[in-house]
DOZAMI-401843 format. One record per residue (C-alpha): residue number from 1; residue in one letter; x, y, z. Coordinates in Angstrom, 2 decimals, decimal comma, padded with zeros to 5 digits. Layout:
REM residues N
+-----+----+---------+---------+---------+
!   i ! aa !      xx !      yy !      zz !
+-----+----+---------+---------+---------+
! NUM !  A !       X !       Y !       Z !
...
+-----+----+---------+---------+---------+
END
This chain:
REM residues 204
+-----+----+---------+---------+---------+
!   i ! aa !      xx !      yy !      zz !
+-----+----+---------+---------+---------+
!   1 !  M !  017,29 ! -002,56 !  021,42 !
!   2 !  L !  018,13 ! -002,98 !  025,09 !
!   3 !  S !  015,76 ! -000,58 !  026,82 !
!   4 !  P !  014,21 !  001,76 !  024,25 !
!   5 !  T !  011,90 !  004,70 !  024,82 !
!   6 !  I !  008,70 !  003,81 !  022,95 !
!   7 !  I !  006,81 !  006,71 !  021,34 !
!   8 !  F !  003,24 !  006,03 !  020,30 !
!   9 !  D !  000,71 !  007,81 !  018,14 !
!  10 !  L ! -002,67 !  007,94 !  019,91 !
!  11 !  G ! -005,42 !  008,03 !  017,26 !
!  12 !  N ! -006,07 !  004,66 !  015,60 !
!  13 !  V ! -003,28 !  003,12 !  017,68 !
!  14 !  I ! -004,13 !  003,50 !  021,37 !
!  15 !  L ! -007,57 !  005,12 !  021,03 !
!  16 !  T ! -010,11 !  005,66 !  018,27 !
!  17 !  N ! -009,25 !  008,45 !  015,88 !
!  18 !  D ! -010,71 !  011,93 !  016,16 !
!  19 !  Y ! -013,32 !  011,78 !  013,38 !
!  20 !  P ! -016,76 !  011,60 !  015,04 !
!  21 !  C ! -017,73 !  008,23 !  013,53 !
!  22 !  H ! -015,91 !  004,90 !  013,75 !
!  23 !  T ! -018,52 !  002,38 !  012,49 !
!  24 !  G ! -021,05 !  002,26 !  009,71 !
!  25 !  D ! -023,88 !  002,60 !  012,22 !
!  26 !  Q ! -022,27 !  005,72 !  013,72 !
!  27 !  V ! -021,85 !  007,28 !  010,27 !
!  28 !  K ! -025,51 !  006,62 !  009,53 !
!  29 !  E ! -026,69 !  008,04 !  012,86 !
!  30 !  F ! -024,54 !  011,18 !  012,53 !
!  31 !  C ! -025,40 !  011,84 !  008,88 !
!  32 !  D ! -029,10 !  011,09 !  009,36 !
!  33 !  Y ! -029,34 !  013,46 !  012,32 !
!  34 !  F ! -027,76 !  016,31 !  010,39 !
!  35 !  N ! -029,33 !  015,25 !  007,07 !
!  36 !  V ! -026,00 !  015,28 !  005,22 !
!  37 !  S ! -024,18 !  012,82 !  002,99 !
!  38 !  F ! -021,00 !  011,12 !  004,18 !
!  39 !  D ! -019,04 !  012,91 !  001,43 !
!  40 !  N ! -020,28 !  016,29 !  002,67 !
!  41 !  S ! -019,44 !  015,40 !  006,27 !
!  42 !  M ! -015,91 !  014,56 !  005,14 !
!  43 !  R ! -015,71 !  017,90 !  003,34 !
!  44 !  G ! -016,70 !  019,57 !  006,59 !
!  45 !  W ! -014,02 !  017,66 !  008,47 !
!  46 !  E ! -011,24 !  018,38 !  005,98 !
!  47 !  T ! -012,13 !  022,08 !  005,99 !
!  48 !  S ! -012,26 !  022,57 !  009,75 !
!  49 !  W ! -009,82 !  020,00 !  011,23 !
!  50 !  P ! -006,52 !  021,60 !  010,03 !
!  51 !  E ! -007,13 !  024,77 !  012,09 !
!  52 !  F ! -008,54 !  022,95 !  015,12 !
!  53 !  R ! -005,71 !  020,42 !  015,40 !
!  54 !  I ! -003,13 !  023,19 !  015,86 !
!  55 !  G ! -005,20 !  025,31 !  018,25 !
!  56 !  E ! -006,14 !  028,11 !  015,85 !
!  57 !  I ! -009,87 !  027,84 !  016,51 !
!  58 !  S ! -011,96 !  026,81 !  019,53 !
!  59 !  E ! -013,96 !  023,60 !  019,73 !
!  60 !  D ! -017,25 !  025,46 !  019,28 !
!  61 !  D ! -015,86 !  027,23 !  016,20 !
!  62 !  F ! -014,60 !  023,89 !  014,89 !
!  63 !  W ! -018,04 !  022,30 !  015,13 !
!  64 !  K ! -019,74 !  025,35 !  013,64 !
!  65 !  K ! -017,38 !  025,28 !  010,66 !
!  66 !  F ! -017,53 !  021,51 !  010,34 !
!  67 !  L ! -021,31 !  021,47 !  010,26 !
!  68 !  T ! -021,58 !  024,53 !  007,98 !
!  69 !  Y ! -019,28 !  022,99 !  005,38 !
!  70 !  S ! -021,14 !  019,69 !  005,70 !
!  71 !  L ! -024,10 !  021,61 !  004,25 !
!  72 !  T ! -026,50 !  020,94 !  007,09 !
!  73 !  D ! -029,25 !  023,32 !  008,17 !
!  74 !  K ! -029,00 !  021,97 !  011,75 !
!  75 !  I ! -026,05 !  023,59 !  013,55 !
!  76 !  D ! -026,46 !  021,58 !  016,76 !
!  77 !  I ! -023,07 !  021,88 !  018,45 !
!  78 !  D ! -024,22 !  020,26 !  021,69 !
!  79 !  F ! -025,35 !  017,11 !  019,86 !
!  80 !  A ! -022,08 !  016,95 !  017,91 !
!  81 !  K ! -019,99 !  017,26 !  021,06 !
!  82 !  K ! -021,99 !  014,60 !  022,87 !
!  83 !  F ! -021,82 !  012,28 !  019,88 !
!  84 !  W ! -018,04 !  012,69 !  019,67 !
!  85 !  T ! -017,40 !  012,01 !  023,35 !
!  86 !  E ! -019,65 !  008,99 !  023,47 !
!  87 !  N ! -017,80 !  007,33 !  020,60 !
!  88 !  Q ! -014,23 !  007,70 !  021,92 !
!  89 !  K ! -012,86 !  004,34 !  023,04 !
!  90 !  P ! -009,56 !  002,50 !  023,56 !
!  91 !  K ! -008,39 !  000,28 !  020,72 !
!  92 !  E ! -008,67 ! -003,44 !  021,48 !
!  93 !  N ! -006,55 ! -004,12 !  024,59 !
!  94 !  M ! -003,98 ! -001,42 !  023,94 !
!  95 !  L ! -004,22 !  000,19 !  027,38 !
!  96 !  K ! -003,43 ! -003,18 !  028,93 !
!  97 !  L ! -000,41 ! -003,47 !  026,64 !
!  98 !  L !  000,77 !  000,00 !  027,70 !
!  99 !  Q !  000,51 ! -001,00 !  031,34 !
! 100 !  S !  002,75 ! -004,00 !  030,70 !
! 101 !  L !  005,27 ! -002,05 !  028,66 !
! 102 !  K !  005,48 !  000,71 !  031,27 !
! 103 !  K !  007,04 ! -001,70 !  033,75 !
! 104 !  N !  010,23 ! -001,85 !  031,69 !
! 105 !  Y !  010,28 !  001,07 !  029,26 !
! 106 !  R !  009,78 !  004,81 !  029,05 !
! 107 !  L !  006,59 !  005,58 !  027,17 !
! 108 !  A !  005,67 !  008,79 !  025,37 !
! 109 !  A !  003,07 !  009,90 !  022,82 !
! 110 !  L !  003,42 !  012,08 !  019,73 !
! 111 !  T !  000,01 !  012,84 !  018,36 !
! 112 !  T ! -002,07 !  015,09 !  016,14 !
! 113 !  I ! -004,97 !  016,31 !  018,24 !
! 114 !  S ! -006,50 !  019,57 !  019,45 !
! 115 !  K ! -005,90 !  020,85 !  023,00 !
! 116 !  D ! -009,55 !  020,37 !  023,99 !
! 117 !  W ! -009,77 !  016,79 !  022,78 !
! 118 !  L ! -006,40 !  015,80 !  024,20 !
! 119 !  E ! -007,38 !  017,08 !  027,65 !
! 120 !  Y ! -010,69 !  015,17 !  027,44 !
! 121 !  K ! -008,92 !  011,95 !  026,49 !
! 122 !  R ! -006,14 !  012,53 !  029,02 !
! 123 !  K ! -008,68 !  012,59 !  031,84 !
! 124 !  R ! -011,13 !  009,98 !  030,56 !
! 125 !  F ! -008,49 !  007,37 !  029,76 !
! 126 !  N ! -005,98 !  008,37 !  032,46 !
! 127 !  L ! -003,28 !  008,78 !  029,81 !
! 128 !  D ! -000,77 !  010,29 !  032,22 !
! 129 !  S ! -000,66 !  007,01 !  034,07 !
! 130 !  Y !  000,87 !  005,39 !  030,98 !
! 131 !  F !  002,91 !  008,16 !  029,32 !
! 132 !  E !  005,55 !  010,32 !  030,97 !
! 133 !  L !  005,15 !  012,81 !  028,09 !
! 134 !  I !  002,49 !  013,61 !  025,51 !
! 135 !  V !  003,40 !  016,01 !  022,70 !
! 136 !  S !  000,41 !  017,16 !  020,66 !
! 137 !  S ! -000,12 !  019,40 !  017,64 !
! 138 !  G ! -002,70 !  021,37 !  019,58 !
! 139 !  Y !  000,00 !  022,66 !  021,95 !
! 140 !  S !  003,08 !  022,63 !  019,72 !
! 141 !  G !  001,57 !  023,69 !  016,42 !
! 142 !  F !  003,58 !  020,98 !  014,65 !
! 143 !  V !  001,73 !  018,28 !  012,69 !
! 144 !  K !  003,40 !  015,02 !  011,73 !
! 145 !  P !  005,24 !  014,43 !  009,42 !
! 146 !  D !  006,75 !  017,88 !  010,18 !
! 147 !  K !  010,27 !  017,09 !  011,48 !
! 148 !  R !  009,83 !  019,69 !  014,22 !
! 149 !  A !  007,26 !  017,47 !  015,94 !
! 150 !  Y !  009,80 !  014,62 !  016,26 !
! 151 !  D !  012,58 !  017,01 !  017,28 !
! 152 !  L !  010,34 !  018,37 !  020,03 !
! 153 !  V !  009,45 !  015,03 !  021,57 !
! 154 !  L !  013,13 !  013,99 !  021,58 !
! 155 !  K !  014,13 !  017,29 !  023,17 !
! 156 !  E !  011,44 !  017,01 !  025,86 !
! 157 !  L !  012,51 !  013,44 !  026,60 !
! 158 !  S !  016,24 !  014,30 !  026,47 !
! 159 !  E !  016,53 !  011,09 !  024,50 !
! 160 !  D !  018,86 !  009,80 !  021,76 !
! 161 !  P !  016,77 !  008,92 !  018,68 !
! 162 !  A !  018,85 !  005,76 !  018,26 !
! 163 !  N !  017,31 !  004,57 !  021,52 !
! 164 !  C !  013,72 !  005,28 !  020,43 !
! 165 !  L !  010,99 !  003,20 !  018,79 !
! 166 !  F !  008,21 !  005,16 !  017,05 !
! 167 !  I !  004,82 !  003,56 !  016,34 !
! 168 !  D !  002,21 !  005,15 !  014,07 !
! 169 !  D ! -000,67 !  003,92 !  011,89 !
! 170 !  L !  000,14 !  006,26 !  008,99 !
! 171 !  E !  003,06 !  005,30 !  006,78 !
! 172 !  R !  003,79 !  008,90 !  005,86 !
! 173 !  N !  004,64 !  009,64 !  009,49 !
! 174 !  L !  007,45 !  007,07 !  009,71 !
! 175 !  P !  010,18 !  008,43 !  007,36 !
! 176 !  P !  011,02 !  011,51 !  009,49 !
! 177 !  A !  011,49 !  009,26 !  012,52 !
! 178 !  K !  013,68 !  006,85 !  010,54 !
! 179 !  K !  015,76 !  009,71 !  009,17 !
! 180 !  L !  016,46 !  010,88 !  012,73 !
! 181 !  G !  017,65 !  007,38 !  013,62 !
! 182 !  M !  014,59 !  005,91 !  015,35 !
! 183 !  K !  013,33 !  002,41 !  014,73 !
! 184 !  T !  009,73 !  002,42 !  013,53 !
! 185 !  I !  006,66 !  000,19 !  013,37 !
! 186 !  L !  003,67 !  000,75 !  011,13 !
! 187 !  F !  000,66 ! -000,11 !  013,29 !
! 188 !  S ! -002,13 ! -002,20 !  011,81 !
! 189 !  T ! -003,49 ! -004,38 !  014,66 !
! 190 !  Q ! -002,48 ! -005,07 !  018,22 !
! 191 !  E ! -001,64 ! -008,67 !  017,30 !
! 192 !  N !  000,80 ! -007,57 !  014,59 !
! 193 !  L !  002,29 ! -004,90 !  016,85 !
! 194 !  E !  002,98 ! -007,46 !  019,59 !
! 195 !  K !  004,73 ! -009,73 !  017,04 !
! 196 !  E !  006,97 ! -006,86 !  015,91 !
! 197 !  L !  007,75 ! -005,84 !  019,51 !
! 198 !  R !  008,78 ! -009,40 !  020,33 !
! 199 !  A !  010,98 ! -009,46 !  017,24 !
! 200 !  L !  012,81 ! -006,44 !  018,62 !
! 201 !  G !  013,28 ! -008,16 !  021,97 !
! 202 !  I !  010,79 ! -005,95 !  023,80 !
! 203 !  K !  009,18 ! -007,64 !  026,77 !
! 204 !  F !  005,62 ! -007,17 !  027,98 !
+-----+----+---------+---------+---------+
END
């Protein structure tokens, strides 16, 4: 690939994912505060996230539904919001890698995230300084691996899929990109990603 457009997922690739907890200590703090089991908190997430990620419910309604289905008696939305924002972080040195890649390549993001949370992360991590385009499920209504999500990012970029590299941490999200003609990388760690980028002749 001579000068590909590189399309990244955000959650678990560039930044932490959108679930409120990312370490064992965070899970314990969150579950202890709301007096719920981890399994029940996951039930709350799986019940409320599908609507929130495509913009069908507000953030307050998301947290209310999440906590209700987690079977807690403590519907403390303010605490949940604060807990979520405090635990959002970049992955390893990925922002530094983006800064290096941006010097030679077009960068875009195709991600599953609500409008509210994307705008928070966009400002906090200055995402627009790295990506010329961010396509999210919260605005488009399309959730990977729906082909329409990939079609949309290509249309917005006016880019040939054969000149694109798509990077995601979920294997199920890669086949639609491959079928369109993109090269793909399954993200595991930054170290492995950098090895695969070098193998494709990408400089950073």
